N, C-alpha and C positions, 0 to 999 in steps of 0.2 A: 724263348717261353718267360713268363715273368720270373723275375731275379736272374735272369740267363740261367746259366747250369749251376755254379757254385754256390748263387746265394739260395739256390732253390732247393740244393742239397744241406746247404750250411743251415736253415732255420729249421730244419726238422731236429736237428741236432739240438738245437737253442729250444725246442719245444720240449725236448726229452729233459733239458736244464731244467726248465720253469715248472715242470709236472712233478719233478724230484722235489724240488723246494717247496712247492703247493702241499707235497706230501709230509713236510717236515726234515727232509734233509737238509745238511749243513751245506752252505754255497763253498764253504772254504775245505770241506770234505771232497765235495764232488771235484772242484779244482786239483787237489792234492790226488785224486784215484786218476784221472783223465791224464793230468803232467805224468804220473809214475807209468802210466800205459804208453806214452810218447807223445803225447803232445806238448808244443811248445809252452803254451799255457791253457789253465783251464777254459770253460765257460764263461765263466763269471769275470774273470780278467780279460777276455777277450773282449765281451761285451764293453768292458771299462774302454781298453784301447780302440775299438771302432767307434763306440759313442754311444751312449744311452738310447738320445735321440734318433740315431740312424738306425738302432736297430729294430725302436718301437715304429718307426717308418716302414722299414724295409717287412716288418712280421706283419704289421697291416695289409699292405700290398700284396703279399702273398695269402693271407686269409681272405681279402677278397675275391683272389682269382681259387684258390683250391680251399673253401669252406669245408668240404665235409672232412679235411684231415689238418688244416692249418689254423684254425678257430677256434681259439680255447674258450670255453664256458665260464671261465674265472677271470677275477684280476690276475694277471701275471707278476712276478717279481721284477721284470723288465718295467712294466707300467708304473708300478709302485714307484721305483727308483728315478722313473722321469717326470712322474706328478711331485716329486719332493726335490725335484730340479738337483738330480744327482745325475750329471752326464758323463760322468767317467773321466777320464784323463784331462780330458778338455777344460774342465773345471775343479780339477783336483778331489772330486766325487762322485764316485760309484758305488760299486758292491764294496771296492776299498775307497780310505782315503789314500791322498797320493802327498806323501811329505817330503822334503828333501834330505838328503844325508848329508856327511860333513863336507864332501865334494859337490854338493848341489846337485847330483842325480837322484832323481824321484824315485822313490821305492812306496810299496803298496802294504797299507796298514788297515788292519780288520779293525772295527769298531763296531761297540754294542750298542750306537742308534743304528745301525743298518738293522740288526736284528730285531728292535724295537720296533722299527717302520714295517717289517713285514709280519711281525706277530700277527696282527688283527688278520690277515688274509694268509693265515697257513697254519697247518697243523701243529702240534706240538714235536718239538725235535726229536727226531727218529735217527737210529742210525742204520745205514744201507752199508751191505758189503761192498768190495771194491768190484767184485764180478757182476752182481747186481746195478750197480752205477754205470759201468762200461758198456751192460747189455743193455739198457735202458736211455744211453746214449746213442748209441751206435746203429741200432736197429732202424729208427728211424732215416736217419741217414743214408744207409743202406738199401732200405725199402725203395725209399724215393729217387735213389741214383736207377734202382732196378726201373721203376716207370719212366726216367729220363732215357733209357736204353730202348724200352719197349716202344716209346714213341719218336725215337730217331732225334733226341733232343743233343743227343750225343752219338756218335756213330759206331765208336767199339769200347770193350770193357779199356784196353790201352789209353785212348784218350779220355775216358773219364777219370782214371786214376792219375794221370796226370796234370790232368786241369785242379786238382787235388794238393797233390804235392806240390805243386808251384803258385796253385792260388790260395789255396789256405795252411801250408805248412804240416799237412796231415803226417805222421809220422813217416819217415821215409823207410825206413828197415821193414814196417808192413806193407809197401808196395802200394796203396792205396785201397777203397775199400773193395772192387772188387777182387782184387789178390788177398785181401786179408779173409774174404767170405770164401774164396778158394781154398784158403790154407788150414781153416777150421773146417770146410766142406760144407757144402750145400744144406745138406740133412740136417747137420747139427745147428746151422745159421738158422733154419725153420724151425726147429724145436725149441729153439732158444726164444724166437720172435713169438711162437706161438704162445709162450707162458705170458706175453704180457699182451694179447689181445683187448684184451678187456679195457684196456687205456686209450683205445682207439685205432682208427682207420691207417695211422704212421706206424703201428706196430703188425699191422698183418703183411704176411709175405704174398708178393704179386705171383698171379698164376705161373707165369714164366718161373719163378723161383723156385715154386712148387714141384713146376715140372722137371726142373734141372736136377733137384733132389732127388727124385724118385727115378731119375734115369741116371742118376750118380755122375753129373755133367759139371764142367767147372767154366768159368767165364774165359779163363786161358787155356789153350790146347795144352 
């Protein structure tokens, strides 16, 4: 499928990120919340590592193939960084600036100039709870993985989770998105997602997820 499996479910996660930034969330707060949740790096830092230009290209490819849920109706933070030639670690300018410490190792530093670039396109700064940040980042990834399972893009929950553990650095102690949904319960997940369905189709649980929640079923036996 477009994006294969890993990128197809990663970019809905990035979609959650840029929507939060659009609404006034601080990208540093989002990074901190997701790293606390278990990711090795937050989404802004991850985009810098991957390369902003690469992220914009991949996002456009997926938006072309899944326009109902992956085409934003606004200029995203990624596009703003790209237009201002902030490509991430590859040119030392992204969401963060990359400077060298005394040992010559690159370290990320947040600069006011990034907030100034974002300001014309985003809402006034607003604090979000860690719980809401996690929900709004993870729900799109989970619903897209559910679609991939329904479409047989990936054969099983085991393979789906292994792809994220080895391909994305998904928090190993959480087991993957399917294991995480099982851990909190499909009913809890569906209820959580339903709080945000006004944000778009990426937040809508699939019919299979709703059926599993109603029947008290799990992805893993």
